[in-house]
N, C-alpha and C positions, 0 to 999 in steps of 0.2 A: 703258425699261420691260422690254424683252427681257432686258437685262443683269441687272436685279434678279431676274427670274424664274429665270434660270440660276443666280444666286448662291443663291437659296432652295433650288433643287433639289440643288445640291452640298452645302449645309449639312445638309439632311435626310438625305441618303445617308450622310454621315460619322457622324451621330448614331446611325442605326440600326446601322451596322457596329460602332460602339464598344460599343453595348449588348450585341450578340451576342458580341463578342470578349471582353468582361469577364465573361461568364457571369452577368450580373445578370438576375434575374427579378423580376417583380412578384408578390408573394405575395397571392393573393386568398383564402387559407385552404383547408386540406385538409378536405373534408367528413367528418365523423365517421361511423363505421359505424352503420347503422340499429340502434336499440335494440330487442331482442326482449322484449316484455312478459313478466313472470313469469307462469307458468301459474296460473290460479285454482285454489286448493286444492279438491280434490274430496272431499266428506265420505265417509268409509268406515265401514262397519259391522264391528265386531270379529267375527272369524270364530268361530263356535261350534264348539268342538272336538268331534270325533266322540265319542259316548257311550262311556264305559268299559265294555268287555264285563263283564257281571255274570252270575253263576250263584248260585242260592240253593236249598239242599236243604230240603225240608219235614221237620219233625220226624218221627221214626220211633218208633212205640210199641214197647215190649218185645215180642219174639217168642219162640216156642218152637222148639227144634230140630225140623225137619220141616215147619214152616210154609212156604207159598208166598205171596209178596206182591210188591208193586211199591214201589220207591224212586222218589219223585216230587220235582219241584222246579220252579222258575220261572227264566226267563232273558230277557235282552233281545237275545240273539243272533238273527240271521235264521233263518227256517225252514230246516230240513234241515242246520243246523250240527251237526257231529259232536261229541258229548260223551262223554268217557271216564269210566267209573265203575270205582272200585277199592275193594274191601272187604278190610281187613287187620286182623290182630291180632298185636301184638308183632312186626311186621316180616314176618309170614307172610301171603301173599295167599290169602284164602279164596275170592274170586270177583272177576272183572273182565270188562269188556266195553265195548261202545259202544252209544249210542243217538243219536237226533237230536232237535233242538228242533222243536216244532210249536206254533204259536199262543202263543208265550211260555212254553211249559212243556215238560217232558220226563218220561219214566218209564222205569224199568229193572226187568225181572223178576228176582226172587231166589227160588231154590229151596234151602231148608235141609235137604232130605231126605238128601243124600249123607252118608256116614258121618263125614266129617271135621268136620262141624258138631257132631256128638254129643260129640266129645271136646274141643271148644273153647268151652265155655260162658263167658259174660262179655261184656265190652264190645268192640265192633269199631269201627274208624274207617272211615267211608264218605267217599270223596273223589270229587268231580265236577269235571272240568277240561275246558277247551277253549281252546287257545292260552294267552294270559296270564290268562284267567279261571279261578279255582279256588276251591273252598270245600269244607268238610268238616263232618261231624257224627258223633255217636256213635250206635251201635245196640247194644242189649242182646239177646243170645240166651240164653234160659234152657233148662234141661233140660226135655224133654217131661214133663208131669205124669203120674205113675203112680197117685197117690192124692191126695186133697184133705184137708188138715189141719183140725183143729177150729178154728173152729166150723162147718166144712163136714161133709158126710155122713161118718160114721165107718165103719170096717170092722165088719161084723156079727159079734157073738159067736156061738160055737157054743152052742146051747141044748139042755140035757139036763134034762128034767123027770122027777123021781122022787118017789115018795111019802114016802120017808124020806131025810133028809140024811145025808151021810157024816160022817166025823170032822171036827168043826169047822165043818160047814155046816148051815144050817137046812133043815128039810124043807118041802115044799110046804104041808103042813097048817099048819105054824107060821107061815109067811108069810101064808097065807090068813087065819088067825085074827087076826094082828096088823093086817093092812090093814083087816079088817072092824071091829075095835075102834076103830081110828083114825077111820074114816069115821063111826062112830056117835057119836063124841065131839067132832067138829069140824064146823063149818058153813061152807059155801062162800058167800062174800059178794062178789058181782061184778055187773057190768052185766047178765049173763045172768039174774040173779035179781031184777032190778028196782032194783039199787043205781045211784046216780048215777055211781059210779066203782068200780074194782076195789079192794076192801078186803082180802079174804083169798081168794085164788084158787088154781088148780091148782099154780102154781109154788111158792107158799108151802107148800102141802100136800106137794109132792114134796120140798122141802127139809126139812120137819119129819120126814117118814118116813125120809129118808136118815139124819137124826140118830138116830132110834130104832134103825135097823139097825146103825149103827156103834157106838152105845152098847152094843149086845149083842155086839159083836165080829164082826159080819157085814160082808161086803164088798158095797158097793152104789155105784151112781152114778146121776146124774139124766139123763134123756133128754128132749129136746124133739123134737116131730114133729107129724104129723097122722095120726090113727088112722082117718080116714075115707077118705082118698085118698092116692095116692102123690105126693109132692112132691119137687122138686129144689132148692128154695131155703129157707133157714131163715126167710125172711120169710113163707113159707107155713105155718109151724108154728103150731098153735093149741092145743096141749095139752102138759102136762108130767107125767111119771110116773117111777117108779124101776125100776132093774134090780138084782136081788139075786142074788148068786152062791150057788147051791145045790149045786154040785159043781165040781171043777176045770175052769174055763173053761166052766161050764154056768150059764146065767142064766135067771131067771124075771122076767117083767114084772109089777110090782105097781102098781096104780092107786089111790092113797089117796083121790083125789077121788071115784071111783066105788065104792070099797070092795071091790075084787075083784082076783084075779090073772088073767093072760091068757097062755095057752099059745100058742106060735107057730102051731100048726096051726089054731087058732080065729081068729086075726087076726094075720097076719104083719107088719102095719104097726106093731105095738107093738115090733117088733124092727128098725125102721129109724128114722133120725133123726139127731140131733146129741147127742153125749155130753159131760157135764161131770162131772169126778171128784168135785168138792165144791161146796157152795153158793157158796163164795167164787169159784170159777171162773166160775160163772154170774153172780154179782153184779157182776163186772167190766164186764158189758155192760148193767147196769141203766140205764134212761133214762126219765124222765117218770113215775115212780110205780110202784106195785105192778103186776107183770105186764107191764111195758113194757120192752123191751130194744132195744139198738142194736148189732147184730153187725157190720155192714159199713160203718158210717159213724162220725161224730163226734157225741156227744151235746152239744147246745148248748141251754141253757135248757129242758131237758126234751124237746127235739125231736131226732130222729135225722137228721142231715144227711149225705147220701151223695154223694161226688164221683165222677165218671166215671173210668174207668181212665186213667192218665196225668196225673191231677190230684191236688192235695193241698189239705187244708184249711188256710187261712192264719190269721194272727193276727186278721184282720178277720172271721173266721168265714165266709169266702167260698171257693169252690173256685178254685184257680189251676193252670194247666198246670205240671208240674214242669220244672225247668231245672237244669242242672249235674249233679244226681243226683235220686234219688227222694224226697229229703227237703227240697229247696230249690225255691223258685219266685221269679218276678220280681215286684217291687212294682208298684203302680199307676203307669201312665205309662211302663212299660218292657215289653219283649217278649224272649222267649228267641230268640237268633239261631242261625244254622246252626253256629256255633262252640260251641253249648251254653253261652253266656254271656248275661247280661241286657244289653240295650241300650235307650236312650231311644227311644220310639216317634216316628215321623214319618209324615206323610201320613194315616195312620189307625192304629188300635190294633194292627194286625197287621204293620206295616212299620217299618223302621228304616234309618238311613243307614250304609253300609259305611265302612270305614276310609278316611280321606282326604276324607270328606264331612261336612257339618254341616247340621242341620235349620234352615232359615231362618225368618224371620218369616212367610213365606207357606206355612209347613208343608210345604215341599218340600226335597229334599236338594240341596245345592250343594257344589261342590268347594271345599275350604278354600283360603285365600290368606293368606300371612303367618304364621298360626298356626292352631291347631286350632279356634278359635272364630270366625274371620272368613271372609267370602266376598265375592265381587263381586256387587253388585246389577246392574250393567251392564258391558259390556266383558268383559275377560278378565284373568287374573292373569299378570303377566310373570315373568321369571326372578328378579326381585328381591323377589318376594312383594308386589307392588303391583298394584292394579287400574287398568287403562288402558282 
């Protein structure tokens, strides 16, 4: 038994030595490295790009040389952002300076009293800029008015009243007799005499008497005014009469409605008002029947419609702000931009989208994507013009 045990020990030792010597190993498998699970995608929200800096100039009504006013505008720049204003004409800078934004707006004072404005009447280009934001508009500077043209108040003629007319001129007596004869042979028919409407009134009589004077070879013109009080607007005129030349640049007022002549010393208001050389000059303003005139507006269906300064009567018989120049305006659904061009409105009737933006179905301005008519509802527009 002992021999058998020794033999077993020897054989086991030989087997182990053989395995080690031959380099044989028992492969139980190399464990694979631990798998790192893929990270769970985290939903991201497309970054909203910072708003594009915008500056918009308000429209500027025509000004006269010597006026002092403010150039105003709106912006989305932060408060106290510096905005540079430049006013130039044909490359010559008339004025420049800086202002700052406040509560979404800005204003810049302009004084046109310096002498160089007086020699540069016409259109100026006004530019407002801050960094990459820039806009411009036009501004019209006119010569300061020295007199007002017809049908505004005219220069007053020199009045020389004399009992006898000079060569080629009628005498005061002649005009007095003619105006009395006219008055006695014509009847005033108007609302002041109980008529339902004006049928034959002072304007008709003044035109008739003008014709009588010129038929005799005399020089005359028709005057509209108010002989009871001093007025400044032709809309306040309530009477018409004639002025007849009785000496070189000497005029006498003749009132055919009343049948008398009026010397200046007795009523100087007969020598103020608005002058019309012929009845045709006056009839150009006729509107709405006898004795009704439209001097500062447009006669539509017998009514005088007057647009405010800076506006023009459109083909729809409505007043529209002028755009491009004093004879053009923007149609309904569009607005005049700071570039003095018409743009489709967005947000409301006073706003529009700048270049690179389009008005969306939500009536808001959106940055275009792909072309000028598309934009992204959500996300953002990538470099290939696609919404992501």
